[in-house]
C-alpha positions in Angstrom: -4.7 -28.1 10.1 -7.9 -29.9 11.2 -8.5 -27.1 13.8 -8.3 -24.5 11.0 -10.7 -26.4 8.8 -13.1 -26.9 11.7 -13.1 -23.1 12.5 -13.6 -22.2 8.9 -16.7 -24.4 8.8 -18.0 -22.7 11.9 -17.6 -19.3 10.3 -19.4 -20.5 7.2 -22.2 -22.1 9.1 -22.7 -18.9 11.2 -24.2 -17.3 8.1 -27.2 -19.6 8.2 -27.9 -18.4 11.8 -27.9 -14.7 11.1 -31.3 -14.2 9.4 -33.6 -11.3 9.7 -37.1 -12.1 10.7 -40.2 -10.2 9.6 -38.3 -7.6 7.6 -37.0 -6.9 4.1 -33.7 -5.9 2.5 -32.8 -3.6 -0.4 -29.3 -3.8 -1.7 -27.3 -3.2 -4.9 -24.8 -0.9 -6.5 -24.7 2.8 -7.3 -23.2 3.6 -10.7 -22.0 6.7 -12.5 -24.5 7.1 -15.4 -21.8 8.4 -17.7 -19.3 5.5 -17.6 -20.9 2.9 -15.4 -18.1 3.1 -12.7 -19.4 2.2 -9.2 -19.6 5.3 -6.9 -17.8 4.9 -3.5 -19.0 6.2 -0.2 -22.3 7.5 -1.6 -25.4 8.0 0.7 -28.3 5.7 -0.1 -31.5 6.0 2.0 -35.3 5.5 2.1 -36.9 8.9 1.9 -38.6 10.0 5.1 -37.1 7.2 7.2 -34.0 6.5 9.2 -33.1 3.6 7.0 -29.9 4.2 5.1 -26.4 3.1 4.2 -23.1 4.3 2.6 -21.7 2.4 -0.4 -18.5 0.6 0.2 -15.2 0.7 -1.8 -17.0 -1.3 -4.6 -20.1 0.9 -4.7 -22.2 -1.7 -2.9 -24.9 -0.8 -0.4 -27.2 -2.9 1.8 -30.1 -1.7 3.9 -31.4 -4.6 6.0 -34.2 -4.8 8.6 -36.7 -2.6 6.6 -40.3 -2.9 7.5 -42.4 -4.1 4.5 -44.1 -1.3 2.5 -43.8 1.2 -0.3 -40.7 3.6 -0.3 -38.7 6.0 -2.4 -35.1 4.8 -2.6 -32.7 7.7 -3.0 -29.0 8.0 -3.7 -27.0 11.2 -3.6 -23.3 12.1 -3.7 -21.2 15.3 -3.9 -21.1 16.5 -7.5 -24.0 14.3 -8.5 -27.8 14.7 -8.9 -30.1 12.7 -6.7 -31.5 9.4 -8.0 -35.0 8.4 -7.0 -36.6 5.0 -7.5 -40.1 3.8 -6.2 -39.8 0.4 -4.6 -42.2 -1.9 -2.8 -40.8 -4.3 -0.2 -42.5 -7.5 0.9 -41.9 -9.4 4.1 -38.7 -11.4 3.9 -37.8 -10.0 0.4 -34.2 -9.4 -0.7 -34.6 -6.8 -3.4 -31.6 -6.0 -5.7 -31.9 -2.5 -7.0 -29.1 -0.8 -9.0 -29.0 3.0 -9.1 -27.5 5.2 -11.8 -26.9 8.9 -11.0 -25.5 11.6 -13.3 -23.1 14.4 -12.6 -24.8 17.6 -11.3 -25.1 20.5 -13.7 -24.7 22.9 -10.8 -21.2 23.6 -9.3 -21.3 22.8 -5.6 -19.8 25.4 -3.3 -19.0 22.9 -0.5 -17.2 19.6 -0.4 -17.5 16.5 1.7 -13.9 16.1 3.0 -14.0 12.6 4.5 -16.4 10.6 2.2 -19.4 11.3 4.5 -20.1 12.1 8.1 -22.1 8.9 8.3 -19.0 6.9 7.5 -16.9 8.7 10.0 -19.4 8.2 12.7 -20.2 4.5 11.9 -16.6 3.1 11.3 -13.6 3.1 13.6 -11.2 4.2 10.8 -8.1 4.3 13.0 -4.7 4.6 11.3 -6.6 4.5 8.0 -6.2 6.8 5.1 -8.5 6.3 2.1 -7.3 7.5 -1.3 -8.7 7.6 -4.8 -7.2 8.9 -8.1 -8.5 12.4 -7.5 -6.6 12.6 -4.2 -3.3 11.4 -5.8 -3.6 14.1 -8.5 -3.8 16.9 -5.9 -0.1 16.5 -5.0 2.6 17.8 -7.3 2.9 15.5 -10.4 6.6 14.7 -10.4 8.0 14.2 -13.9 4.5 15.4 -15.0 2.9 12.2 -13.7 1.0 11.7 -10.5 1.6 8.4 -8.8 0.6 6.5 -5.6 4.2 6.2 -4.6 4.4 10.0 -4.3 1.1 10.2 -2.3 2.2 7.4 0.2 5.2 9.6 1.2 3.0 12.3 2.5 0.9 10.1 4.9 1.7 10.4 8.6 3.9 7.6 9.9 5.3 6.7 6.4 9.0 7.2 5.8 11.0 6.8 2.6 14.8 6.7 2.7 15.2 8.6 -0.5 14.3 9.4 -4.1 16.3 6.3 -5.2 15.5 2.8 -3.9 11.7 3.1 -3.8 11.1 1.5 -0.5 8.4 2.5 2.1 8.8 2.1 5.9 5.6 2.5 7.9 5.6 3.2 11.7 8.8 1.3 12.4 8.1 -1.7 10.0 10.5 -2.6 7.3 9.2 -3.1 3.7 8.8 -6.9 4.3 6.5 -6.2 7.2 4.1 -4.3 5.0 1.5 -6.1 2.9 0.7 -4.6 -0.5 -2.5 -6.0 -2.2 -3.8 -5.5 -5.7 -7.4 -6.6 -6.2 -6.9 -9.3 -3.6 -3.4 -10.5 -4.9 -0.3 -9.9 -2.8 2.5 -8.0 -4.5 6.0 -8.6 -3.3 7.5 -5.5 -4.8 5.2 -2.6 -5.8 7.7 0.3 -6.1 10.2 1.0 -8.7 13.9 1.8 -8.1 13.4 5.5 -8.7 11.2 6.4 -5.8 8.7 8.6 -7.7 6.8 5.7 -9.3 4.9 2.6 -8.3 3.6 -0.3 -10.5 0.0 1.2 -10.2 -1.5 3.3 -12.9 -3.2 6.2 -11.2 -6.1 6.4 -13.7 -6.9 2.8 -13.1 -7.2 3.1 -9.3 -10.7 3.1 -7.8 -9.7 3.1 -4.1 -6.7 2.7 -1.8 -6.8 2.0 1.9 -3.5 2.6 3.7 -3.6 0.9 7.1 -0.5 2.1 9.1 -1.3 0.0 12.1 -4.0 -1.6 14.3 -5.8 -3.1 11.3 -8.5 -5.7 11.9 -8.5 -9.5 11.3 -9.3 -9.4 7.6 -5.6 -9.1 7.0 -3.0 -11.6 8.1 0.6 -12.5 7.4 2.2 -9.1 8.1 3.3 -7.4 11.4 3.3 -3.7 10.5 0.9 -2.2 7.8 -1.3 -2.8 4.8 -1.7 -1.0 1.5 -4.8 -2.3 -0.3 -5.3 -1.2 -3.8 -8.6 -1.8 -5.8 -8.7 -1.0 -9.5 -11.8 0.2 -11.3 -13.7 -1.6 -14.1 -13.4 -0.4 -17.6 -15.9 2.1 -19.1 -19.2 0.3 -19.5 -20.8 2.8 -21.9 -18.2 3.7 -24.6 -14.6 3.3 -25.8 -12.3 5.7 -24.0 -8.6 6.1 -23.1 -5.6 8.2 -22.1 -2.3 8.9 -23.7 0.5 10.5 -21.7 4.1 11.5 -22.3 6.8 13.3 -20.4 10.6 13.0 -20.0 10.2 10.3 -17.3 7.6 7.9 -18.7 4.9 7.4 -21.4 1.6 5.6 -20.7 -1.5 4.4 -22.5 -4.9 3.4 -21.0 -7.6 1.9 -23.1 -11.1 0.9 -21.8 -14.5 0.2 -23.1 -17.6 -2.1 -23.1 -17.7 -5.6 -24.5 -21.4 -5.6 -23.6 -22.7 -2.1 -22.8 -24.3 -1.3 -19.4 -28.0 -1.9 -19.6 -30.8 -0.5 -17.5 -30.8 -3.6 -15.3 -27.0 -3.1 -14.5 -25.5 -6.0 -16.4 -22.4 -5.3 -18.5 -19.0 -6.6 -19.6 -16.0 -4.3 -19.9 -12.2 -4.2 -20.3 -9.4 -2.0 -19.1 -5.7 -2.2 -20.2 -2.9 0.0 -19.1 0.8 0.1 -20.0 3.6 2.4 -19.1 7.4 2.5 -19.8 10.2 4.6 -18.6 12.8 6.1 -20.9 14.5 8.2 -18.2 17.7 6.2 -19.0 17.7 7.8 -22.5 16.2 11.2 -21.8 18.5 12.0 -18.8 21.5 11.9 -21.2 20.0 14.9 -23.0 18.1 16.7 -20.3 19.7 15.9 -17.0 23.4 15.2 -17.8 24.4 17.3 -14.8 22.8 14.6 -12.5 25.4 11.9 -13.4 26.6 10.3 -10.1 28.6 7.4 -11.6 30.4 8.8 -14.7 31.3 6.1 -17.2 32.0 5.6 -20.9 28.4 4.9 -21.7 27.2 8.2 -20.2 24.5 6.5 -18.0 23.1 9.4 -16.1 19.9 8.1 -14.4 20.0 4.4 -15.4 16.5 3.6 -14.4 14.2 1.5 -16.6 10.8 0.0 -15.9 7.8 -1.4 -17.8 4.3 -2.1 -16.4 1.4 -3.8 -18.1 -2.0 -4.5 -16.5 -5.2 -5.8 -17.9 -8.7 -6.5 -16.5 -12.0 -7.8 -17.8 -15.2 -7.2 -15.6 -18.5 -9.0 -15.7 -21.5 -7.5 -13.9 -24.8 -9.4 -13.6 -28.3 -7.8 -13.3 -28.6 -8.8 -9.6 -25.3 -7.2 -8.6 -23.1 -10.2 -8.7 -19.6 -9.5 -10.3 -16.7 -11.4 -11.6 -13.4 -10.1 -12.9 -10.1 -11.5 -14.3 -6.8 -9.7 -14.3 -3.2 -10.2 -15.5 -0.1 -8.1 -15.1 3.7 -8.0 -15.8 5.8 -5.4 -13.9 9.5 -5.1 -14.4 12.3 -2.9 -13.2 16.0 -2.6 -14.1 19.0 -0.5 -12.9 22.5 -0.5 -14.4 25.2 1.3 -12.5 28.2 0.7 -14.9 31.0 -1.0 -13.0 29.0 -1.0 -9.7 25.8 -3.1 -10.0 23.4 -4.7 -12.5 20.0 -5.0 -10.8 16.6 -6.1 -12.1 13.3 -7.6 -11.0 10.2 -8.9 -12.6 6.7 -9.7 -11.3 4.0 -11.5 -13.2 0.6 -12.6 -12.0 -3.0 -13.5 -12.9 -6.2 -14.1 -11.0 -9.9 -13.8 -10.6 -12.2 -12.1 -8.2 -15.9 -12.6 -7.6 -18.8 -11.2 -5.6 -22.1 -13.1 -5.4 -25.4 -11.5 -4.2 -27.6 -14.5 -3.3 -31.3 -13.9 -4.0 -32.5 -15.6 -0.8 -29.8 -14.6 1.7 -28.7 -11.6 3.6 -25.0 -12.7 3.1 -22.7 -11.2 0.5 -20.2 -13.7 -0.8 -16.8 -12.7 -2.3 -13.6 -14.5 -3.1 -10.4 -14.6 -5.1 -7.9 -17.0 -6.6 -4.6 -15.7 -7.8 -1.1 -16.8 -8.9 2.1 -14.6 -8.9 5.7 -15.0 -9.5 8.5 -12.5 -8.4 12.1 -12.8 -9.3 15.0 -10.5 -8.5 18.7 -10.6 -9.6 21.7 -8.5 -8.5 25.2 -8.7 -10.0 28.0 -6.7 -8.6 31.7 -6.1 -9.3 32.6 -8.9 -6.8 31.1 -11.4 -9.2 29.0 -13.0 -6.5 25.5 -12.7 -7.8 22.4 -12.7 -5.7 19.1 -14.3 -6.7 15.7 -14.6 -5.0 12.3 -15.7 -6.1 8.9 -16.3 -4.6 6.0 -17.8 -6.5 2.7 -19.4 -5.6 -1.0 -19.0 -5.2 -3.5 -17.4 -2.8 -7.2 -17.9 -2.6 -9.8 -16.7 -0.2 -13.5 -16.5 0.5 -15.4 -13.9 2.6 -19.0 -13.8 3.8 -20.5 -10.4 4.8 -23.8 -10.2 6.7 -25.3 -6.7 7.0 -27.1 -5.9 10.2 -29.7 -3.2 10.6 -28.6 0.2 11.7 -25.0 0.2 10.6 -23.9 -3.3 11.7 -22.0 -6.0 10.0 -20.6 -9.5 10.6 -17.8 -10.6 8.2 -15.9 -13.9 8.3 -13.7 -15.8 5.9 -10.8 -18.1 5.1 -7.7 -17.7 3.0 -4.9 -20.1 1.9 -1.5 -19.1 0.6 1.0 -21.6 -0.9 4.4 -20.4 -2.2 7.9 -21.5 -3.0 10.9 -19.5 -2.1 14.4 -19.7 -3.6 17.5 -17.7 -2.5 21.2 -17.6 -3.3 23.6 -15.1 -1.7 27.3 -14.8 -0.9 28.4 -12.7 2.0 31.6 -10.6 2.1 33.7 -13.7 3.0 32.4 -15.7 0.1 30.3 -18.0 2.1 27.2 -19.1 0.3 23.8 -18.9 1.9 20.9 -20.5 0.0 17.3 -21.7 0.5 14.8 -23.7 -1.5 11.6 -24.1 0.4 7.8 -24.7 -0.1 5.2 -23.6 2.5 1.6 -23.1 3.1 -0.3 -20.6 5.2 -4.0 -21.0 6.2 -5.9 -18.3 8.0 -9.5 -17.8 9.2 -11.1 -14.7 10.7 -14.4 -13.3 12.0 -15.2 -9.6 12.4 -18.1 -7.8 14.1 -18.9 -4.2 13.7 -21.9 -2.4 15.3 -22.8 1.1 16.3 -24.6 1.6 19.6 -25.7 5.2 19.8 -22.4 7.0 20.2 -20.2 3.9 20.5 -18.8 1.9 17.6 -17.1 -1.4 18.4 -15.2 -3.7 16.1 -13.8 -6.8 17.7 -12.2 -9.4 15.4 -10.3 -12.6 15.7 -7.8 -14.3 13.4 -6.1 -17.6 13.6 -3.2 -18.2 11.4 -1.5 -21.6 10.7 2.0 -21.8 9.2 2.4 -25.3 7.8 6.1 -25.4 7.2 6.8 -24.2 10.7 4.0 -26.2 12.3 3.0 -23.1 14.2 -0.5 -21.8 15.0 -0.9 -18.1 15.9 -4.1 -16.8 17.5 -4.5 -13.1 16.9 -7.3 -11.2 18.7 -7.8 -7.6 17.6 -10.1 -4.7 18.7 -11.2 -1.4 17.4 -13.4 1.2 19.2 -14.7 4.7 18.4 -16.7 7.0 20.7 -18.6 9.9 19.0 -18.5 12.4 21.9 -19.8 15.2 19.7 -20.8 15.7 16.1 -17.4 17.2 15.7 -15.3 15.2 18.2 -14.5 11.5 18.1 -12.1 9.3 20.2 -10.8 5.9 19.0 -8.6 3.0 20.0 -7.2 -0.1 18.2 -4.9 -2.9 19.2 -4.1 -6.5 18.3 -1.6 -9.3 17.7 0.1 -9.9 14.4 2.5 -12.5 12.9 4.2 -13.3 9.7 6.4 -16.0 8.1 8.3 -14.1 5.3 11.7 -12.8 5.9 13.5 -10.2 3.8 16.9 -10.9 2.2 17.7 -7.4 3.3 18.9 -6.6 6.8 17.7 -3.8 9.0 21.4 -2.9 9.2 21.7 -2.3 5.4 21.9 1.3 4.5 21.7 1.0 0.7 20.5 -2.2 -0.8 18.2 -2.5 -3.7 18.0 -6.2 -3.5 14.5 -7.0 -2.2 14.1 -10.8 -2.0 12.1 -13.1 0.3 12.7 -16.1 2.4 10.4 -18.5 4.2 10.7 -18.8 7.9 13.8 -20.8 8.9 13.5 -24.5 9.9 16.6 -24.3 12.1 16.4 -23.6 15.8 16.6 -19.9 16.5 18.2 -18.1 19.4 16.5 -15.0 20.7 18.1 -11.7 21.6 19.1 -13.1 25.0 20.8 -16.2 23.5 18.1 -18.6 24.5 16.2 -20.9 22.3 13.3 -19.0 20.7 9.8 -20.3 21.4 8.8 -20.1 17.7 10.1 -19.2 14.3 7.7 -16.4 13.4 8.1 -12.7 13.3 5.5 -11.3 15.8 4.2 -7.9 17.0 1.4 -6.3 18.9 0.0 -2.8 18.3 -1.6 -0.2 20.6 -3.0 2.9 19.0 -5.2 5.7 20.3 -6.6 8.7 18.4 -8.8 11.8 18.3 -10.7 13.2 15.3 -12.0 16.7 15.2 -14.0 18.5 12.6 -13.4 22.3 13.0 -15.8 22.9 10.1 -17.1 21.1 7.1 -13.8 21.8 5.4 -11.2 21.4 8.2 -10.4 18.2 10.0 -7.7 17.2 12.4 -6.6 13.7 13.3 -4.0 12.9 16.0 -2.8 9.4 16.8 -0.2 8.2 19.4 0.9 4.7 18.7 3.1 1.9 20.0 4.3 -1.2 18.1 6.3 -3.9 20.0 8.0 -6.3 17.6 8.5 -9.3 20.0 10.6 -11.3 17.5 12.2 -10.1 14.2 14.3 -12.4 12.1 17.2 -11.0 9.9 19.7 -12.7 7.6 23.0 -13.1 9.4 25.3 -11.1 7.1 28.2 -11.5 9.6 28.4 -15.2 9.2 32.1 -16.3 9.3 32.1 -20.0 9.6 29.7 -22.6 8.1 28.6 -23.6 11.5 27.5 -20.1 12.3 23.7 -19.5 12.3 22.1 -18.3 9.1 19.8 -16.0 10.9 19.8 -13.5 13.8 16.9 -12.8 16.0 16.1 -9.4 17.4 13.3 -7.5 19.1 12.2 -4.0 18.5 9.9 -1.1 19.4 8.3 1.7 17.4 6.4 4.5 19.1 5.4 8.1 18.2 2.7 10.6 17.5 1.2 11.4 14.1 -0.8 14.6 13.2 -2.8 15.3 10.1 -4.6 18.6 9.4 -6.6 18.7 6.2 -8.5 21.6 4.6 -10.5 21.4 1.4 -12.7 23.9 -0.5 -13.7 24.3 -4.1 -10.3 26.0 -4.9 -8.0 24.9 -2.2 -6.6 21.6 -0.9 -4.2 21.9 2.1 -2.5 18.9 3.8 -0.2 19.3 6.8 1.2 16.0 8.1 3.8 15.7 11.0 5.2 12.6 12.5 7.4 12.3 15.6 8.7 8.8 16.2 11.3 6.5 17.6 12.4 3.1 16.2 14.8 0.8 18.0 16.1 -2.7 17.7 17.8 -5.0 20.3 20.1 -7.7 19.0 21.0 -9.2 22.3 24.1 -7.0 22.8 22.9 -3.4 22.2 19.9 -1.3 21.5 20.3 0.6 18.2 18.1 2.5 15.7 17.7 1.0 12.3 18.8 3.1 9.3 15.2 4.4 8.6 14.6 5.8 12.1 13.5 9.3 11.3 12.7 11.4 14.4 10.9 14.2 12.7 9.0 14.1 9.4 6.9 17.1 8.1 4.9 17.2 4.8 3.1 20.4 3.7 1.0 20.0 0.5 -1.1 22.8 -1.1 -3.1 22.8 -4.3 -5.0 25.8 -5.7 -7.4 25.8 -8.7 -8.0 29.1 -10.5 -9.0 30.7 -13.8 -12.1 30.1 -15.9 -13.8 26.9 -14.8 -10.8 26.4 -12.5 -8.8 25.0 -15.5 -5.5 25.9 -14.0 -4.0 24.2 -10.9 -0.8 24.8 -9.1 0.4 22.3 -6.5 3.4 22.3 -4.1 4.9 19.9 -1.6 7.6 20.6 0.9 9.1 17.8 2.9 11.4 18.2 5.9 12.9 15.2 7.6 15.6 14.7 10.3 18.7 12.8 9.5 18.9 9.0 9.3 21.3 7.1 11.5 24.5 5.6 10.3 27.5 3.7 11.8 30.6 5.7 12.1 34.0 4.6 10.7 36.9 4.1 13.1 39.7 2.9 10.8 40.7 1.0 7.7 43.1 -2.0 7.5 44.3 -4.7 5.0 42.0 -7.7 5.4 43.7 -11.1 4.6 41.5 -14.1 3.8 44.1 -16.8 4.7 42.7 -18.9 1.9 45.7 -21.3 2.1 45.4 -21.7 5.9 48.6 -21.6 7.9 50.5 -21.8 4.6 49.3 -18.4 3.5 52.1 -16.0 2.9 50.7 -12.9 4.5 53.8 -10.9 3.7 53.2 -11.1 -0.1 49.4 -11.6 -0.3 47.4 -8.6 -1.4 44.5 -8.2 1.0 41.1 -6.5 0.7 40.3 -3.2 2.3 38.8 -3.9 5.7 36.8 -1.4 7.7 36.7 -1.0 11.5 33.3 0.3 12.4 32.3 2.1 15.6 31.2 -0.4 18.2 27.9 1.5 18.6 25.7 0.6 15.6 24.1 3.6 13.9 25.4 6.1 16.5 25.8 8.9 13.9 23.2 11.0 12.2 23.1 12.3 8.6 22.1 15.9 7.9 18.4 16.9 7.7 16.6 16.2 4.4 14.3 18.8 2.8 12.9 19.2 -0.7 10.4 21.5 -2.5 8.4 20.2 -5.5 6.1 22.2 -7.7 3.8 21.4 -10.6 1.4 23.5 -12.8 -1.4 22.0 -14.8 -3.6 23.5 -17.5 -6.8 21.6 -18.6 -8.2 22.3 -22.0 -11.7 20.9 -22.7 -11.8 20.3 -26.4 -15.4 19.0 -26.2 -17.5 16.9 -23.8 -15.4 13.8 -24.5 -11.9 15.0 -25.2 -9.6 16.8 -22.9 -6.0 17.9 -23.1 -3.9 18.5 -20.0 -0.5 20.2 -20.2 1.7 19.7 -17.1 5.0 21.3 -16.0 6.8 20.2 -12.8 10.1 20.8 -10.9 11.4 18.3 -8.5 13.8 19.7 -5.9 13.1 23.3 -6.8 16.0 24.9 -5.0 18.4 22.0 -5.8 19.1 20.9 -2.3 22.0 18.4 -2.0 20.3 15.7 0.1 22.6 12.9 0.9 21.7 9.4 -0.3 24.7 7.6 1.2 28.4 8.0 1.7 30.8 5.6 0.0 33.4 4.9 2.7 35.8 3.1 0.4 35.9 5.7 -2.3 35.3 8.5 0.2 32.6 10.0 -1.9 29.2 11.5 -1.1 26.4 10.3 -3.3 23.3 12.6 -3.3 19.7 12.2 -4.0 18.1 13.5 -7.2 19.1 17.1 -8.1 16.7 19.6 -9.6 14.7 17.9 -12.3 12.3 20.1 -14.4 9.9 18.3 -16.8 7.0 19.1 -19.2 4.5 16.6 -20.3 0.9 16.1 -21.4 -2.0 13.7 -21.3 -4.8 13.4 -23.7 -8.2 11.9 -22.6 -10.6 10.7 -25.2 
């Protein structure tokens, strides 16, 4: 603990050393003149010089190391006019200058496909996909509603096990190995049971970064991947909103100013979103043919969810920002006579950014609290319960170096409590009630040297309940061989404490709870005492980026993840003395391709992944149930008609079959509850299953599905817009298998063909 605090003080003190001498800095935010929303990845530069920068995911720019003098500060982005401001910089001055730019009245004939060339050349961006609301809307809007959950499924390296269950697996990592962040707050379940929808409202998203591996030291506590979601501020100029309805969900978004955006950049605004699903009710009328579990209540697609999110944002004249947020997300599924499942997640928090007047350092931080609870009741009357609640707070310091350089360092503290109750198939109860604290500190350096970009970083993570310190060096490199050709590499060490109540051996299990790392001594895959009680991994990733033209890019990345220790719940526990946990090792390796084309009418996305995922339990090497060898996604979107008011989108997904364990035989299983006095001649036993000795040796059939959507946008006036949407999920009604019920000897399929019509009205 003392070591962590000491290192944190060193990181903070380092900011006082990094000072520019004999120069000036201009910095600030670039806003959309119409609504005051920060503009991401926009070029800002001093006219006639080589001084320039690109705004970040919050619309912030900083140009340090500028010689004193008079300049014209300019900002320009695709689809926007150019803003020009005359400025005078004095020696040592830190000038805060906000810029407002309006949308261009001229329709551009070209597009900027990857934010900007400057960003691609000055950042490593390996295993990174950046997404905004416009990107999400380019894929077919299933149920008439575009959603981040649908977009994640087309990213190379991402696998979903089906339309139902809503879980995401990224380059060999299970859901518990992926961190999902909402405005700095960690979400423990971000995806609803029907796999088409997440808890995020698309219209409220400013930016999403999907890091499928090799991420730098800013992120800690997960061993596979990160999905970092940033929401936008409310409209700073006027009241606005969106109302949407379709057979799947309805939603409302309201936003507006409390204090309107002034010329100096100060404002206060709010944003509120809410959505609810009534698929449970509408499916009885529209999709009765989809009933998989016929019952007296005629529950066809028994999925229900409700999401509420609110945010208030404060923006000061000097660029400093402060926001508060609160949310309540809930999900419920009722399979009559089979299972009653529900979860609820609530949270609140604050985030701030301070732009000091006399320092080059940008200071940001967050303080959040969240609570996640999940329950599952089944026909065996042995309910499961899990909860995790606690706080996380962090503080980051960013120092911008001249000529595309940066030093960033920070600390974060997470404290949480986990509770868990579970009965295995023999009726043995497993439970946990534990409190723990995690403290992390990191430092990151990024600098471009001519054609070379380097990004070394280092994180040290302390797990208090396990008394374990994990040093984690990480490195990212990019080499700009040509204007159109770039090579890159990333690698690093990763650790985490959290364990899932799922097992990698579960085929179908909606119950997604969390455990803290075990306090008991663990045995590794070889039967020896484990050296630590953490889950750990290291990543090695290479890549090449090619720009065939301004509209066509190709990204190819081979990767390898070695999970040196994974911890699963021991679901095969027979006696009380048996261990509660099993320790495994694993590997994930493969090759990801992404070809992207974008013009004023067309958007084409071709993503292919070839991968292997294996686990070793000390006895045998086996593939987990989400090991998909081939995964292909083809997405195309075409805009046509007057003012391109029509848009047709399609997605076709092809995936090889998932592994499963074969059945050898059935038998009558007696529990001998009365010991040697049990009358096994008259006792009625349970149905026992003899599984194949080779775990997951079988393979299910290939999965493939075609989705289509058609949109018509009607501009009523400059403020009001009506959009009518029609969609078809699973166009040719492919019978994709979800799972096979061995006991009932029934095949349960994924979603059948589901047509839908909806609308949204923007005002």
